[in-house]
Each structure stands twice: as C-alpha cells, then as structure tokens.
C-alpha positions as CSV (number, residue, x, y, z in Angstrom):
1,X,0.1,0.5,-0.1
2,X,0.6,3.3,-0.3
3,X,1.9,5.3,3.1
4,X,1.2,9.8,2.4
5,X,3.7,12.2,4.4
6,X,1.0,12.7,7.4
7,X,1.9,9.1,8.7
8,X,-1.5,8.7,10.2
9,X,-1.7,4.5,9.7
10,X,1.5,2.5,10.8
11,X,1.1,-0.2,8.6
12,X,-0.3,-1.7,5.2
13,X,-3.8,-2.9,5.5
14,X,-3.0,-6.1,4.6
15,X,-0.3,-6.8,7.7
16,X,-2.8,-5.1,10.1
17,X,-5.7,-7.1,8.8
18,X,-4.6,-10.2,7.3
19,X,-6.0,-10.0,3.8
20,X,-4.9,-12.3,0.8
21,X,-3.4,-9.7,-1.2
22,X,-2.9,-11.1,-5.0
23,X,-6.6,-13.3,-4.6
24,X,-7.8,-11.8,-8.1
25,X,-7.1,-9.7,-10.7
26,X,-8.4,-7.2,-13.0
27,X,-10.6,-9.2,-14.6
28,X,-12.0,-10.7,-11.4
29,X,-12.4,-7.0,-10.4
30,X,-14.3,-6.1,-13.3
31,X,-16.8,-8.8,-13.2
32,X,-17.6,-8.2,-9.7
33,X,-17.8,-4.3,-9.8
34,X,-20.2,-4.9,-13.1
35,X,-22.4,-8.1,-11.0
36,X,-22.7,-5.4,-7.7
37,X,-24.7,-2.9,-10.0
38,X,-26.8,-6.1,-10.8
39,X,-28.0,-5.1,-13.8
40,X,-30.4,-7.2,-15.7
41,X,-32.7,-6.7,-11.8
42,X,-31.4,-3.1,-11.9
43,X,-32.9,-2.6,-15.8
44,X,-35.7,-4.8,-14.7
45,X,-36.9,-2.7,-11.9
46,X,-36.0,0.7,-13.0
47,X,-36.9,1.0,-16.6
48,X,-40.4,1.1,-16.7
49,X,-40.7,3.5,-13.6
50,X,-38.2,6.4,-16.2
51,X,-40.1,5.4,-19.7
52,X,-43.1,6.8,-17.1
53,X,-41.3,9.8,-16.5
54,X,-39.9,10.4,-19.7
55,X,-41.5,8.1,-22.3
56,X,-39.1,7.7,-25.6
57,X,-36.0,9.6,-24.3
58,X,-35.8,7.0,-21.4
59,X,-31.9,6.0,-23.1
60,X,-31.0,9.6,-23.4
61,X,-31.7,10.3,-19.1
62,X,-29.7,6.4,-18.6
63,X,-26.8,8.5,-20.7
64,X,-27.1,11.5,-18.5
65,X,-27.0,9.3,-14.9
66,X,-23.4,8.1,-16.5
67,X,-21.8,11.4,-16.7
68,X,-21.9,11.7,-12.8
69,X,-21.3,7.7,-12.2
70,X,-17.8,8.4,-14.2
71,X,-17.2,11.2,-12.7
72,X,-16.6,9.7,-9.4
73,X,-15.4,6.9,-10.6
74,X,-12.5,9.0,-11.5
75,X,-12.8,10.0,-7.7
76,X,-12.1,6.2,-6.5
77,X,-9.4,5.8,-9.1
78,X,-6.7,8.4,-8.2
79,X,-8.0,8.3,-4.2
80,X,-6.9,4.2,-4.5
81,X,-4.1,5.5,-6.4
82,X,-3.0,6.9,-2.6
83,X,-4.8,5.0,-0.1
84,X,-5.7,1.0,-0.8
85,X,-7.7,0.6,1.6
86,X,-11.1,-1.6,1.8
87,X,-12.7,1.2,3.4
88,X,-12.7,3.2,0.4
89,X,-14.6,6.4,0.9
90,X,-14.6,5.7,5.0
91,X,-10.4,6.1,4.9
92,X,-10.2,8.6,2.2
93,X,-13.2,11.2,3.8
94,X,-11.0,10.4,6.9
95,X,-7.7,11.4,5.2
96,X,-8.9,14.6,3.3
97,X,-12.4,16.7,5.6
98,X,-11.8,14.3,8.8
99,X,-13.0,11.9,11.3
100,X,-16.3,12.7,12.0
101,X,-17.5,12.7,7.8
102,X,-15.0,9.7,7.0
103,X,-17.1,7.9,9.7
104,X,-20.9,8.7,8.9
105,X,-19.5,7.6,4.9
106,X,-19.1,4.4,6.0
107,X,-21.9,4.3,7.9
108,X,-23.9,5.2,5.0
109,X,-22.0,1.9,3.0
110,X,-22.5,0.1,5.3
111,X,-26.7,0.6,5.4
112,X,-27.1,0.5,1.9
113,X,-25.6,-3.2,2.3
114,X,-28.4,-4.1,4.9
115,X,-31.2,-2.3,2.8
116,X,-30.4,-4.1,-0.2
117,X,-29.9,-7.6,0.3
118,X,-32.3,-9.2,1.3
119,X,-34.4,-7.8,-1.2
120,X,-32.2,-8.7,-4.1
121,X,-32.1,-12.4,-2.6
122,X,-36.0,-12.2,-3.1
123,X,-35.8,-11.1,-6.5
124,X,-33.1,-14.4,-7.2
125,X,-35.5,-16.4,-5.9
126,X,-38.6,-15.3,-7.0
127,X,-37.6,-15.0,-10.4
128,X,-35.9,-18.0,-10.1
129,X,-38.9,-19.9,-9.5
130,X,-40.8,-18.5,-12.3
131,X,-38.3,-19.5,-14.7
132,X,-38.9,-23.7,-13.6
133,X,-42.5,-22.6,-13.2
134,X,-43.4,-22.9,-9.8
135,X,-45.4,-20.2,-9.8
136,X,-47.2,-21.1,-6.6
137,X,-44.0,-21.3,-4.6
138,X,-43.0,-17.8,-5.7
139,X,-46.4,-16.5,-4.4
140,X,-46.4,-18.0,-1.1
141,X,-44.8,-15.5,1.1
142,X,-43.3,-18.1,3.6
143,X,-41.4,-20.3,1.1
144,X,-40.3,-17.0,-0.9
145,X,-38.8,-16.1,2.5
146,X,-37.9,-19.2,3.5
147,X,-35.5,-19.9,-0.1
148,X,-34.7,-15.8,0.7
149,X,-32.9,-16.4,4.2
150,X,-31.2,-19.6,2.4
151,X,-30.0,-17.6,-0.1
152,X,-27.9,-14.8,2.1
153,X,-26.9,-17.4,4.0
154,X,-25.4,-19.4,1.2
155,X,-24.1,-16.4,-0.6
156,X,-22.5,-15.2,2.6
157,X,-20.5,-18.9,3.3
158,X,-19.2,-17.6,-0.1
159,X,-17.7,-14.4,0.4
160,X,-15.9,-16.1,4.0
161,X,-15.0,-18.9,2.4
162,X,-12.6,-16.9,0.1
163,X,-12.5,-13.9,-2.5
164,X,-11.1,-17.0,-5.2
165,X,-14.1,-18.8,-4.9
166,X,-16.7,-15.6,-4.8
167,X,-14.5,-14.3,-8.2
168,X,-15.1,-18.0,-9.5
169,X,-19.3,-17.5,-9.3
170,X,-19.1,-14.2,-10.0
171,X,-17.3,-14.5,-13.1
172,X,-20.9,-17.5,-14.3
173,X,-22.9,-15.4,-13.1
174,X,-22.3,-12.4,-15.3
175,X,-21.7,-14.5,-18.2
176,X,-24.7,-16.2,-18.0
177,X,-26.6,-12.5,-17.5
178,X,-24.6,-11.0,-19.9
179,X,-25.6,-14.1,-22.5
180,X,-29.2,-13.6,-21.8
181,X,-29.2,-10.0,-22.0
182,X,-28.1,-9.8,-25.3
183,X,-30.2,-12.4,-26.1
184,X,-33.3,-10.7,-25.4
185,X,-32.5,-7.4,-26.8
186,X,-31.3,-8.7,-30.2
187,X,-34.3,-11.2,-30.9
188,X,-36.1,-7.9,-29.5
189,X,-35.1,-5.5,-32.1
190,X,-35.4,-8.2,-34.8
191,X,-39.2,-8.7,-34.5
192,X,-38.8,-4.3,-34.0
193,X,-37.4,-4.2,-37.4
194,X,-39.3,-7.2,-39.0
195,X,-43.0,-5.9,-38.1
196,X,-43.4,-8.6,-35.6
197,X,-43.6,-7.0,-32.6
198,X,-46.8,-8.0,-30.4
199,X,-46.9,-4.4,-29.0
200,X,-47.2,-1.1,-30.1
201,X,-42.6,-1.3,-31.3
202,X,-41.5,2.7,-32.3
203,X,-38.8,2.4,-34.6
204,X,-35.5,3.7,-32.2
205,X,-34.8,7.3,-32.9
206,X,-31.4,8.8,-31.9
207,X,-33.1,11.9,-30.8
208,X,-34.2,9.0,-28.1
209,X,-30.0,10.2,-26.4
210,X,-31.2,13.7,-25.7
211,X,-31.9,13.8,-22.2
212,X,-33.6,17.4,-22.0
213,X,-36.6,15.7,-24.0
214,X,-39.2,15.9,-21.7
215,X,-38.6,18.5,-19.6
216,X,-36.3,19.8,-16.4
217,X,-38.9,18.0,-13.7
218,X,-39.4,15.1,-15.8
219,X,-35.1,14.5,-16.3
220,X,-34.9,14.5,-12.4
221,X,-36.8,12.4,-11.0
222,X,-35.4,9.9,-14.1
223,X,-32.2,10.7,-12.6
224,X,-33.0,9.7,-9.5
225,X,-33.5,6.6,-10.5
226,X,-30.5,6.1,-13.2
227,X,-28.0,6.4,-9.8
228,X,-29.5,3.8,-8.5
229,X,-29.1,1.8,-11.8
230,X,-25.3,2.4,-11.7
231,X,-24.9,1.8,-7.8
232,X,-22.2,-0.6,-6.5
233,X,-19.7,-1.0,-9.3
234,X,-17.1,0.4,-6.6
235,X,-17.5,-3.1,-4.4
236,X,-14.3,-3.8,-7.1
237,X,-12.3,-0.2,-5.1
238,X,-13.6,-1.6,-1.5
239,X,-11.7,-5.2,-2.8
240,X,-8.1,-3.8,-3.7
241,X,-6.2,-5.1,-0.7
242,X,-7.0,-8.2,-2.7
243,X,-6.3,-7.3,-6.1
244,X,-3.3,-7.5,-7.7
245,X,-2.1,-4.5,-9.1
246,X,-3.4,-3.0,-5.7
247,X,-3.2,1.1,-6.6
248,X,-4.6,0.8,-9.8
249,X,-6.1,-2.0,-11.0
250,X,-9.1,-1.5,-8.8
251,X,-9.6,2.1,-9.6
252,X,-9.6,0.8,-13.3
253,X,-11.7,-1.6,-13.0
254,X,-14.1,0.6,-11.9
255,X,-14.6,2.9,-14.1
256,X,-14.8,0.5,-16.6
257,X,-17.8,-1.1,-14.7
258,X,-19.3,1.9,-15.4
259,X,-18.8,2.7,-19.3
260,X,-19.9,-1.6,-19.6
261,X,-23.2,-0.2,-17.9
262,X,-23.6,2.4,-20.2
263,X,-23.3,0.4,-23.1
264,X,-25.8,-2.7,-21.5
265,X,-28.5,-0.4,-20.3
266,X,-28.5,1.7,-23.7
267,X,-28.3,-1.4,-25.8
268,X,-30.7,-2.8,-23.7
269,X,-33.2,0.5,-23.2
270,X,-33.4,1.0,-26.6
271,X,-34.7,-2.3,-27.5
272,X,-37.4,-2.5,-24.9
273,X,-38.8,1.1,-25.5
274,X,-38.9,-0.2,-29.5
275,X,-40.9,-3.6,-28.6
276,X,-43.5,-2.6,-26.4
277,X,-44.4,0.9,-26.8
278,X,-43.6,4.1,-24.0
279,X,-47.7,3.6,-23.1
280,X,-46.9,-0.4,-22.5
281,X,-44.2,0.5,-20.1
282,X,-45.6,3.5,-18.3
283,X,-48.9,2.1,-17.5
284,X,-46.9,-1.0,-16.2
285,X,-44.3,0.8,-14.5
286,X,-45.7,0.4,-10.7
287,X,-45.0,-3.6,-11.8
288,X,-41.2,-2.9,-11.4
289,X,-39.7,-6.7,-12.3
290,X,-42.7,-8.0,-13.3
291,X,-42.3,-6.0,-16.6
292,X,-39.7,-8.1,-17.6
293,X,-41.2,-11.2,-16.6
294,X,-44.0,-10.1,-19.2
295,X,-41.2,-8.5,-22.1
296,X,-39.7,-11.9,-21.7
297,X,-42.7,-13.8,-22.8
298,X,-44.0,-11.2,-25.3
299,X,-40.5,-11.3,-27.1
300,X,-39.3,-15.4,-26.6
301,X,-42.5,-17.0,-26.4
302,X,-41.7,-20.7,-25.2
303,X,-38.0,-19.0,-24.3
304,X,-39.4,-17.2,-21.4
305,X,-37.7,-18.5,-19.4
306,X,-33.8,-16.8,-21.2
307,X,-34.6,-13.3,-19.5
308,X,-36.0,-15.0,-16.0
309,X,-32.8,-16.5,-15.1
310,X,-31.0,-13.1,-16.1
311,X,-33.1,-11.4,-13.9
312,X,-32.7,-14.3,-11.2
313,X,-28.4,-14.9,-11.7
314,X,-28.0,-11.2,-11.7
315,X,-30.0,-10.2,-8.3
316,X,-28.2,-13.5,-6.9
317,X,-25.2,-12.7,-7.7
318,X,-25.6,-8.8,-6.6
319,X,-27.0,-10.8,-3.4
320,X,-22.9,-12.1,-2.5
321,X,-20.8,-8.9,-4.4
322,X,-23.0,-6.4,-2.1
323,X,-22.0,-7.9,1.2
324,X,-18.0,-6.9,0.1
325,X,-18.5,-3.1,0.6
326,X,-20.2,-3.3,3.9
327,X,-17.8,-6.0,5.1
328,X,-15.3,-4.3,4.1
329,X,-15.9,-1.4,5.5
330,X,-16.7,-2.6,8.6
331,X,-13.6,-4.4,9.0
332,X,-11.7,-1.3,7.7
333,X,-13.6,0.7,10.5
334,X,-12.7,-1.9,13.6
335,X,-9.0,-1.4,12.8
336,X,-9.3,1.9,12.5
337,X,-10.6,1.7,16.7
338,X,-14.2,3.3,14.9
339,X,-16.1,0.0,15.3
340,X,-15.6,-2.4,17.6
341,X,-12.4,-3.8,17.3
342,X,-14.2,-7.9,17.3
343,X,-15.6,-6.7,13.4
344,X,-11.3,-6.7,12.3
345,X,-11.3,-10.5,12.8
346,X,-9.7,-12.0,10.2
347,X,-10.5,-15.9,9.7
348,X,-7.4,-17.7,10.0
349,X,-7.8,-19.7,7.0
350,X,-9.9,-18.1,4.3
351,X,-8.0,-14.6,5.2
352,X,-11.7,-13.0,4.8
353,X,-13.4,-10.6,7.2
354,X,-15.8,-13.5,8.4
355,X,-17.2,-11.9,11.7
356,X,-18.0,-8.5,10.0
357,X,-19.2,-10.2,7.1
358,X,-21.7,-12.4,9.3
359,X,-22.9,-9.6,11.2
360,X,-23.6,-7.9,7.7
361,X,-26.0,-10.7,6.5
362,X,-27.6,-11.6,10.2
363,X,-28.9,-7.8,10.1
364,X,-29.7,-7.8,6.8
365,X,-31.6,-10.8,7.6
366,X,-33.2,-9.0,10.4
367,X,-34.3,-6.0,8.4
368,X,-35.8,-8.2,5.4
369,X,-37.8,-10.3,7.5
370,X,-39.4,-7.3,9.8
371,X,-40.0,-4.7,7.2
372,X,-41.3,-7.9,5.3
373,X,-44.2,-8.1,8.1
374,X,-45.2,-4.7,7.6
375,X,-46.0,-5.0,4.0
376,X,-44.2,-5.4,0.6
377,X,-44.3,-2.1,-0.1
378,X,-42.4,-1.3,3.1
379,X,-39.9,-2.9,1.5
380,X,-39.8,-1.3,-1.9
381,X,-39.6,1.9,0.0
382,X,-37.2,1.0,2.6
383,X,-35.2,0.4,-1.4
384,X,-36.1,3.9,-1.7
385,X,-34.3,5.0,0.4
386,X,-31.1,3.9,-0.3
387,X,-30.6,7.0,-3.4
388,X,-30.0,8.9,-0.2
389,X,-27.6,7.4,0.9
390,X,-25.9,6.2,-2.6
391,X,-25.7,10.3,-3.4
392,X,-24.8,11.2,-0.2
393,X,-21.2,8.5,0.1
394,X,-20.8,9.7,-3.5
395,X,-21.0,12.9,-3.1
396,X,-18.4,13.0,0.1
397,X,-15.7,11.3,-2.3
398,X,-16.2,13.3,-5.2
399,X,-15.5,16.3,-3.0
400,X,-12.9,14.4,-0.8
401,X,-10.8,14.4,-3.4
402,X,-10.2,17.9,-4.4
403,X,-9.6,18.6,-1.1
404,X,-7.3,15.4,-0.7
405,X,-5.3,16.3,-3.7
406,X,-6.1,20.1,-3.3
407,X,-1.8,21.5,-2.9
408,X,-1.3,19.7,-6.8
409,X,-4.7,20.7,-8.6
410,X,-3.2,23.6,-10.5
411,X,-0.4,21.5,-11.8
412,X,-2.0,21.3,-14.9
413,X,-4.6,20.7,-17.0
414,X,-5.0,16.8,-16.6
415,X,-5.2,17.1,-12.6
416,X,-7.9,20.0,-12.6
417,X,-10.2,18.5,-14.5
418,X,-9.6,15.5,-13.5
419,X,-8.8,15.1,-10.2
420,X,-10.6,18.5,-8.9
421,X,-12.8,19.9,-11.7
422,X,-14.7,16.5,-12.6
423,X,-15.0,14.6,-8.6
424,X,-16.3,17.7,-8.0
425,X,-19.3,18.5,-10.3
426,X,-19.6,14.8,-10.3
427,X,-20.5,15.3,-6.2
428,X,-22.6,19.1,-6.6
429,X,-24.5,17.3,-9.2
430,X,-25.4,14.1,-6.6
431,X,-26.0,16.9,-3.8
432,X,-28.4,18.3,-6.0
433,X,-30.4,15.2,-6.6
434,X,-29.8,14.2,-3.1
435,X,-31.8,17.9,-2.1
436,X,-34.4,17.3,-4.6
437,X,-35.2,13.1,-3.7
438,X,-35.8,14.6,0.4
439,X,-38.4,17.2,-1.4
440,X,-39.9,14.5,-3.4
441,X,-39.8,12.0,-0.4
442,X,-41.5,13.9,2.1
443,X,-44.6,13.5,0.2
444,X,-46.4,10.8,1.7
445,X,-48.0,9.7,-2.0
446,X,-44.8,9.0,-3.9
447,X,-43.9,6.3,-1.6
448,X,-44.5,2.8,-2.7
449,X,-47.0,2.3,0.1
450,X,-48.8,5.7,-0.4
451,X,-48.6,5.7,3.4
452,X,-47.7,9.0,5.7
453,X,-45.5,7.9,8.6
454,X,-44.9,10.8,10.7
455,X,-46.6,13.5,8.3
456,X,-43.6,12.3,5.9
457,X,-43.0,9.5,3.3
458,X,-41.6,5.9,4.4
459,X,-38.5,6.3,2.4
460,X,-37.2,9.6,3.9
461,X,-38.4,8.6,7.6
462,X,-36.3,5.4,6.5
463,X,-33.5,7.9,5.5
464,X,-33.6,9.7,8.5
465,X,-33.9,7.4,11.1
466,X,-30.6,5.0,9.6
467,X,-29.0,9.0,9.9
468,X,-30.0,9.4,13.6
469,X,-28.5,5.8,14.3
470,X,-25.0,6.7,12.9
471,X,-24.9,9.8,15.2
472,X,-26.1,8.6,18.2
473,X,-23.9,5.3,17.5
474,X,-20.5,7.5,16.3
475,X,-21.0,9.5,19.8
476,X,-21.5,6.9,21.9
477,X,-18.5,5.2,20.2
478,X,-16.5,8.2,20.2
479,X,-16.7,8.4,24.5
480,X,-16.2,4.6,24.5
481,X,-12.5,4.8,21.8
482,X,-11.0,7.9,21.0
483,X,-8.1,7.4,19.0
484,X,-9.9,7.2,15.5
485,X,-10.9,10.7,16.3
486,X,-7.6,11.6,17.5
487,X,-5.9,11.2,13.6
488,X,-4.7,13.6,11.6
489,X,-5.9,14.9,7.7
490,X,-3.1,12.9,5.1
491,X,-1.0,15.0,2.9
492,X,-0.7,13.9,-0.5
493,X,2.7,12.7,-1.0
494,X,3.7,14.5,-4.0
495,X,5.7,11.8,-4.7
496,X,3.0,9.6,-5.5
497,X,0.9,12.9,-7.9
498,X,4.2,12.9,-10.5
499,X,4.3,9.1,-10.9
500,X,0.8,8.7,-11.7
501,X,1.8,11.5,-15.0
502,X,4.4,8.0,-16.0
C-alpha cells in the first residue's frame, strides 16, 4: 500500500488485517464491479418508472445518469492510488475531511448493504421459481422468504470461504447474465424491424438519446432512478487489498464497469422501448421487475425462461457482491478503532473478514424479515431510501478527492479536470439530486405504500432514522474509544502525484 506523508497509519492494511493480497486480478475485480450493480435486475426494476417519467427519452436519461457516475469513478481511481484501503470512502474522507465525515461515509456504505441484500435475494428466488415454472411457490410468502434467507446465508458463506471462490462464482453469473440480456435485446430489435412485435413497437431514433426532451422536472426524477441503476460498481475498489496491482487495477475496474454498464443499459433500453412502446411500460411501471417477466414472454415466447434466469442470476450475483462493500468497510472501521474491534477479525484459513461479513448478513436478514411483516410495499420504500445514502457517500468521495489533492490541482490541466473539477461537478450533481429526492420523498403520496409516517413519506423516514442511528452510534463510540478521532488528516505525497503522470 502507498503511504502518505502524514504517517497517520503505521502499516499496510494487509499486514494489519491479514487479507489475502493478490487473491484476484483485474478481470475478476471488473466482473465483481459489474455484478454488484445487478444489471438485469436494475433494468427490470427501474426501466418502467423511467419511461413513465420521460417516455421515449429514457435512453437519454440513462446516458445523462452516466456522467456523475463516471466522475465519481474517477475520484475512486485517484484516491485509491494513494490509499489502498478496503474501507474506500471511509478511509479517504477521513484523511481528507476528518474523522466525523469519514465515519458517516462508512456508515452510509454499510447501511446500503443492510437495506438491499434481502430484496436482491428475494428477487433472485422469485424469478428463479418463475423460470422453473413454480409459480405457486413464488406466490407463497413463507416459501419465498424462507428460500430468501437460505440464499443470503449461502452467498455469505461463499464470501467468507474466500475471495477467489467469490470471483469464480461471479465469472459464471456475469457470463450467464450478459448472454441472456443480449439474446433478449437482439431478438427484440429483430422483431421491431421485422414488424412482428406483439405490442405497439416504435422504430428507434437517435433523438431518444436527448435527456432534455421530456423537460426539467421529468429529468430530475429520471436521474434519481438512473443513479440507482449504476450504483454498486465500487465493490471492485472495496477489494483493493486483495487485488493484484492494487494501486491501479481496482480503480480501473470501477471506471470500466461504469462504461460497460452504459453500453448494456442503452442497448437493452432501446430494445425494450422500441418493442413495447411507452404506453405499455408506463402503465406497468408500478409492477417494477414484473415488467421483464411479461416482456420475456412477449419477446421470447417459450424461451421466456432465458430472461427470467437473467434477472435471477443478476440478483443472485448482486446479493453476494453487495455484502463485500459493507463487510470490508466495517473491517476497515474496526481496525481503525471506529467500531468494536471484533469486527476486524480475519478468518485464519480463508483470510476474509468473517465476523463483519456474518454481522452484515445477520442484520440484513433481520431487516428483510421485519420489513416484510409490515408490508411488501414497505420493503420497496426501504429500497427507495437507498438513493439518499448512495448520493451522500458518492458526493462525499468526490469532494474528498478534490480536497485531498488540493495542493496539486493547478499543476496541469490533467490534475485540474480529472482530480478537481470532474469529481466536484459529479459531487455537486449528486448533492442536487439528494436535495431533490428529499423533497420528493417528503410527500407520502410518492411512496410505494402511499401511507404517511409522521407526516412524511416512509422512504424519507427510513433515511432519517438511519442517519440518526448512525450519529448516536458514532457519538457513543467516540466516548467509548476516542482513538480514531485523534487521527490527523492525510497529506498527499507529491512523489505519488508525479508517478501517476508517468
């Protein structure tokens, strides 16, 4: 690991924590970054609502959503070059902006895993059962929830057994997922131009790539959904201590993940909008991932199980990879004395953070089961609250990049644009989206359940509750063990900046 001039940490994380250095390579990290976003599931869940907002301009909104993601991915790349810590945002923001901001950034990452893991596993089980023709099992809440818990436990065990095994599993899942998605898109496009669509097809046009075609208000809502579609690629960077060439490979994997996602999302989006038309997608937007279940049969006929398996494998892969950022962040926080020390335990044989991994899985299972008892819509509301946490820690990372490198931003246009202006603009866009989403979530009518919690929409209440709990836990641990809060802010080593240019 590179060591900065401040000298605020005594040793390399792999030396401190015992993670297996060089366990995986660049391609494995890239695959994990892709699978963490759950491309097929994200498309299935978000495409309908985006079309309901902006119509045929959905591809343009997806393109526009890519811009802040690429800028933040650049921030992850350059911060990882000077600090290969599996805590990523937690470690970087701490060094650049102090321990309070760093702790909250780490908390946000850990809580995103808690909120989404159960839902991803539930989708994997549901679509897997549908693909096997077990519709009655899929409709039975007890069976589905029991199998969901079993899936979470199985994926957690794979994460604990080893990063290499996790990578091999992800390789298989991403190949299946991409193949299924491309087959679906190709058949849909063929039937559009052959005039055999069973719905109200629209011939694709270059004008669909205009994100401003539907107006400003619609663009804002669409961008919020677009950010969710891209979220997760940074899992590749959370494995930085276990990746070969850790100073550059994880960051490059994160950037390439966003680019590959852009191509995949645009291809499938154009194919779906062209085949089904905007009316069908808008009318069924509330069904979320069920839209793909219907379209699979319309496009593929008796081969609809191909698309169902794509969503199943997508959600299954993301269930596993979403555990990685939360567990590695908890590990990083614990070994820096920002959380209880037992969370920093490393399995002596597998050399993975077993305690933090099982804790993340346990809390996620508890959240999934409790929220499901309230209602299925409450689970959807908890997913909506994700956008608040995602925008928060992504924006923090973008700002931290500019602050961390502030003394070197004027050394050339490369530094100014890629390390300063780009990450700050990306952070600014995400802060704007964060503010807009808070205003939108304040209205109970905009929630999945349509009910009011304390006069506000349930997603906003969930987001506020998570923030308050985080502040309380942070304050308690500050009193219990204040060593983390005594760290000094990091200073960039100029030699690292000049080495980057070579």
